[in-house]
VOBA-1610 file (N, C-alpha, C; in pm, whole numbers, padded with zeros to 5 digits, always signed):
BEGIN
Met+17198+12180+03900Met+17217+12068+03926Met+17333+12047+03806Asn+17435+11982+03817Asn+17556+11914+03782Asn+17547+11758+03729Ser+17514+11774+03603Ser+17491+11628+03572Ser+17612+11611+03419Asn+17684+11696+03441Asn+17829+11663+03383Asn+17901+11530+03324Val+17954+11491+03266Val+18051+11339+03213Val+18149+11382+03270Ser+18225+11293+03398Ser+18349+11300+03410Ser+18375+11146+03487Gly+18523+11129+03450Gly+18556+10933+03461Gly+18489+10869+03437Pro+18566+10753+03400Pro+18514+10645+03359Pro+18357+10586+03386Ser+18293+10576+03487Ser+18212+10577+03560Ser+18039+10673+03458Gly+18097+10780+03376Gly+18024+10868+03328Gly+17922+10957+03418Leu+17999+10955+03548Leu+17892+11063+03696Leu+17995+11136+03742Ser+17892+11276+03730Ser+17974+11327+03822Ser+17876+11428+03954Leu+17964+11449+04033Leu+17822+11445+04119Leu+17903+11603+04244Asp+17822+11728+04232Asp+17869+11819+04366Asp+17826+11767+04452Gly+17855+11860+04538Gly+17855+11837+04727Gly+17710+11769+04807Thr+17634+11813+04704Thr+17494+11803+04785Thr+17455+11631+04706Gln+17503+11639+04597Gln+17434+11486+04494Gln+17554+11424+04558Met+17624+11411+04619Met+17747+11349+04702Met+17675+11291+04771Arg+17634+11398+04897Arg+17550+11340+05029Arg+17466+11257+04981His+17370+11273+04899His+17204+11205+04854His+17318+11062+04830Val+17381+11046+04739Val+17451+10912+04691Val+17507+10787+04794Ile+17582+10917+04919Ile+17658+10784+05034Ile+17487+10749+05095Ala+17446+10875+05107Ala+17302+10793+05198Ala+17258+10667+05115Leu+17200+10700+04994Leu+17173+10531+04936Leu+17219+10459+04911Leu+17415+10454+04925Leu+17428+10366+04966Leu+17418+10279+05116Asp+17455+10385+05186Asp+17425+10371+05320Asp+17285+10282+05314Leu+17162+10358+05266Leu+17037+10265+05263Leu+17075+10144+05198His+17135+10134+05117His+17172+09994+05027His+17162+09873+05091Ala+17290+09910+05212Ala+17317+09811+05231Ala+17204+09737+05382Asp+17161+09809+05388Asp+17034+09763+05459Asp+16922+09693+05416Ser+16861+09829+05251Ser+16737+09726+05242Ser+16771+09826+05102Pro+16808+09728+05008Pro+16854+09739+04876Pro+16680+09778+04819Ser+16590+09720+04857Ser+16498+09799+04741Ser+16407+09948+04748Gln+16461+09940+04929Gln+16406+10108+04965Gln+16512+10192+04854Ala+16635+10191+04885Ala+16756+10246+04786Ala+16703+10306+04640Leu+16637+10175+04578Leu+16618+10239+04472Leu+16482+10293+04439Ile+16414+10277+04534Ile+16293+10367+04555Ile+16318+10507+04577Ala+16384+10551+04678Ala+16508+10669+04709Ala+16537+10721+04570Leu+16641+10643+04547Leu+16708+10724+04390Leu+16629+10782+04326Asp+16472+10657+04259Asp+16408+10712+04182Asp+16311+10857+04221Glu+16306+10916+04322Glu+16212+10953+04406Glu+16322+11103+04420Leu+16440+11079+04460Leu+16559+11187+04404Leu+16561+11221+04225Val+16582+11121+04173Val+16576+11192+04018Val+16427+11225+04008Asp+16298+11209+04024Asp+16189+11247+04001Asp+16185+11389+04059Ala+16246+11445+04247Ala+16255+11613+04252Ala+16321+11633+04206Gly+16430+11583+04110Gly+16550+11681+04042Gly+16673+11678+04121Arg+16692+11629+04234Arg+16773+11660+04295Arg+16872+11549+04257Leu+16875+11433+04159Leu+16988+11405+04033Leu+16907+11395+03949Ala+16989+11359+03816Ala+16969+11408+03676Ala+16939+11254+03632Pro+16837+11266+03531Pro+16780+11115+03530Pro+16927+11007+03467Ala+17023+11138+03381Ala+17121+11050+03303Ala+17230+11007+03427Gln+17209+11018+03559Gln+17276+11009+03673Gln+17264+10892+03731Arg+17135+10826+03688Arg+17056+10745+03773Arg+17107+10591+03748Pro+17142+10553+03626Pro+17205+10444+03572Pro+17308+10422+03633Ala+17394+10516+03651Ala+17594+10516+03734Ala+17546+10481+03901Ile+17423+10524+03946Ile+17433+10565+04081Ile+17403+10425+04137Ala+17243+10368+04025Ala+17207+10197+04050Ala+17338+10091+04066Ala+17432+10117+03924Ala+17532+09989+03931Ala+17641+10047+04050Leu+17671+10168+04144Leu+17746+10193+04279Leu+17666+10019+04363Phe+17540+10004+04362Phe+17474+09947+04472Phe+17526+09766+04445Ser+17590+09798+04338Ser+17639+09642+04293Ser+17824+09577+04324Leu+17851+09753+04359Leu+17990+09703+04387Leu+18068+09691+04543Gly+18150+09645+04583Gly+18183+09660+04664Gly+18224+09769+04732Ala+18229+09812+04816Ala+18255+09965+04899Ala+18414+10023+04869Gly+18518+09944+04827Gly+18642+09985+04813Gly+18588+10079+04634Lys+18572+09981+04557Lys+18538+10003+04366Lys+18455+10098+04463Ala+18334+10137+04491Ala+18262+10263+04484Ala+18302+10353+04538Asp+18370+10363+04644Asp+18459+10444+04687Asp+18566+10527+04583Arg+18670+10428+04520Arg+18696+10479+04395Arg+18589+10558+04315Leu+18475+10500+04259Leu+18448+10539+04114Leu+18364+10669+04189Leu+18363+10692+04312Leu+18249+10816+04378Leu+18400+10921+04389Asn+18466+10852+04402Asn+18644+10973+04403Asn+18654+11059+04297Glu+18605+10966+04195Glu+18646+11007+04048Glu+18515+11083+03978Ala+18397+11082+04080Ala+18298+11145+04035Ala+18331+11285+04060Cys+18398+11338+04196Cys+18339+11447+04201Cys+18378+11565+04176Ala+18303+11658+04119Ala+18271+11750+04043Ala+18310+11884+04109Asp+18318+11919+04262Asp+18341+12019+04326Asp+18496+12000+04441Asp+18494+12087+04503Asp+18552+12102+04627Asp+18479+12021+04767Glu+18340+12089+04727Glu+18227+12034+04828Glu+18194+11874+04844Ala+18226+11842+04745Ala+18205+11671+04676Ala+18318+11627+04727Val+18415+11673+04731Val+18539+11558+04764Val+18539+11596+04923Glu+18507+11665+04996Glu+18492+11701+05156Glu+18394+11570+05183Cys+18272+11638+05101Cys+18164+11537+05149Cys+18208+11382+05166Leu+18256+11307+05038Leu+18311+11203+05057Leu+18439+11158+05150Leu+18558+11287+05172Leu+18639+11209+05276Leu+18539+11199+05443Gln+18469+11307+05446Gln+18390+11267+05575Gln+18280+11186+05574Leu+18211+11134+05495Leu+18151+11062+05518Leu+18202+10914+05478Arg+18290+10913+05397Arg+18307+10794+05339Arg+18433+10724+05388Thr+18539+10798+05468Thr+18625+10754+05518Thr+18612+10692+05634His+18548+10724+05723His+18491+10701+05857His+18459+10541+05783Glu+18350+10500+05705Glu+18317+10399+05634Glu+18438+10308+05649Ala+18519+10379+05555Ala+18671+10260+05538Ala+18729+10235+05634Arg+18761+10309+05720Arg+18842+10286+05864Arg+18744+10205+05926Met+18625+10154+05964Met+18564+10077+06079Met+18548+09960+05975Val+18524+09927+05839Val+18569+09796+05784Val+18702+09766+05771Phe+18834+09843+05777Phe+18962+09843+05798Phe+18977+09764+05963Val+18909+09884+06051Val+18958+09762+06202Val+18829+09630+06225Gly+18703+09648+06163Gly+18672+09546+06174Gly+18730+09436+06131Lys+18811+09394+05997Lys+18868+09319+05978Lys+19013+09261+06056Ala+19097+09421+06060Ala+19212+09342+06200Ala+19178+09301+06308Thr+19055+09338+06347Thr+19031+09285+06487Thr+18973+09128+06461Ala+18902+09089+06368Ala+18870+08977+06365Ala+19012+08899+06342Arg+19128+08944+06305Arg+19230+08866+06251Arg+19341+08872+06376Gly+19289+08976+06463Gly+19412+08962+06605Gly+19485+09076+06537Thr+19507+09184+06464Thr+19601+09235+06454Thr+19556+09341+06434Ala+19470+09407+06467Ala+19384+09617+06534Ala+19511+09645+06628Arg+19545+09777+06594Arg+19598+09845+06633Arg+19508+09992+06679Val+19531+10016+06786Val+19428+10131+06870Val+19500+10257+06946
//
């Protein structure tokens, strides 16, 4: 497990950890209390380091754009970068298209 410190968030995630954190962020959008329980379970199972827990929990209170910037800074390897690009780029595009559609400025 990689629990090195990197970036201003103090968070460093490998590809597997990045998948877990993105899943937690998605869960948090629907059920904040379940996301915190799942975070604790991942730490207890050793999939995330106890030192990573505060930074990950702090991501829950951020907007998607700020959280994604911090996740980008937290990428510890190429797998984490690829995971972030695959799983969060889609989310960012959906938010943009949704806002543009609401304003009537979306291009298809």
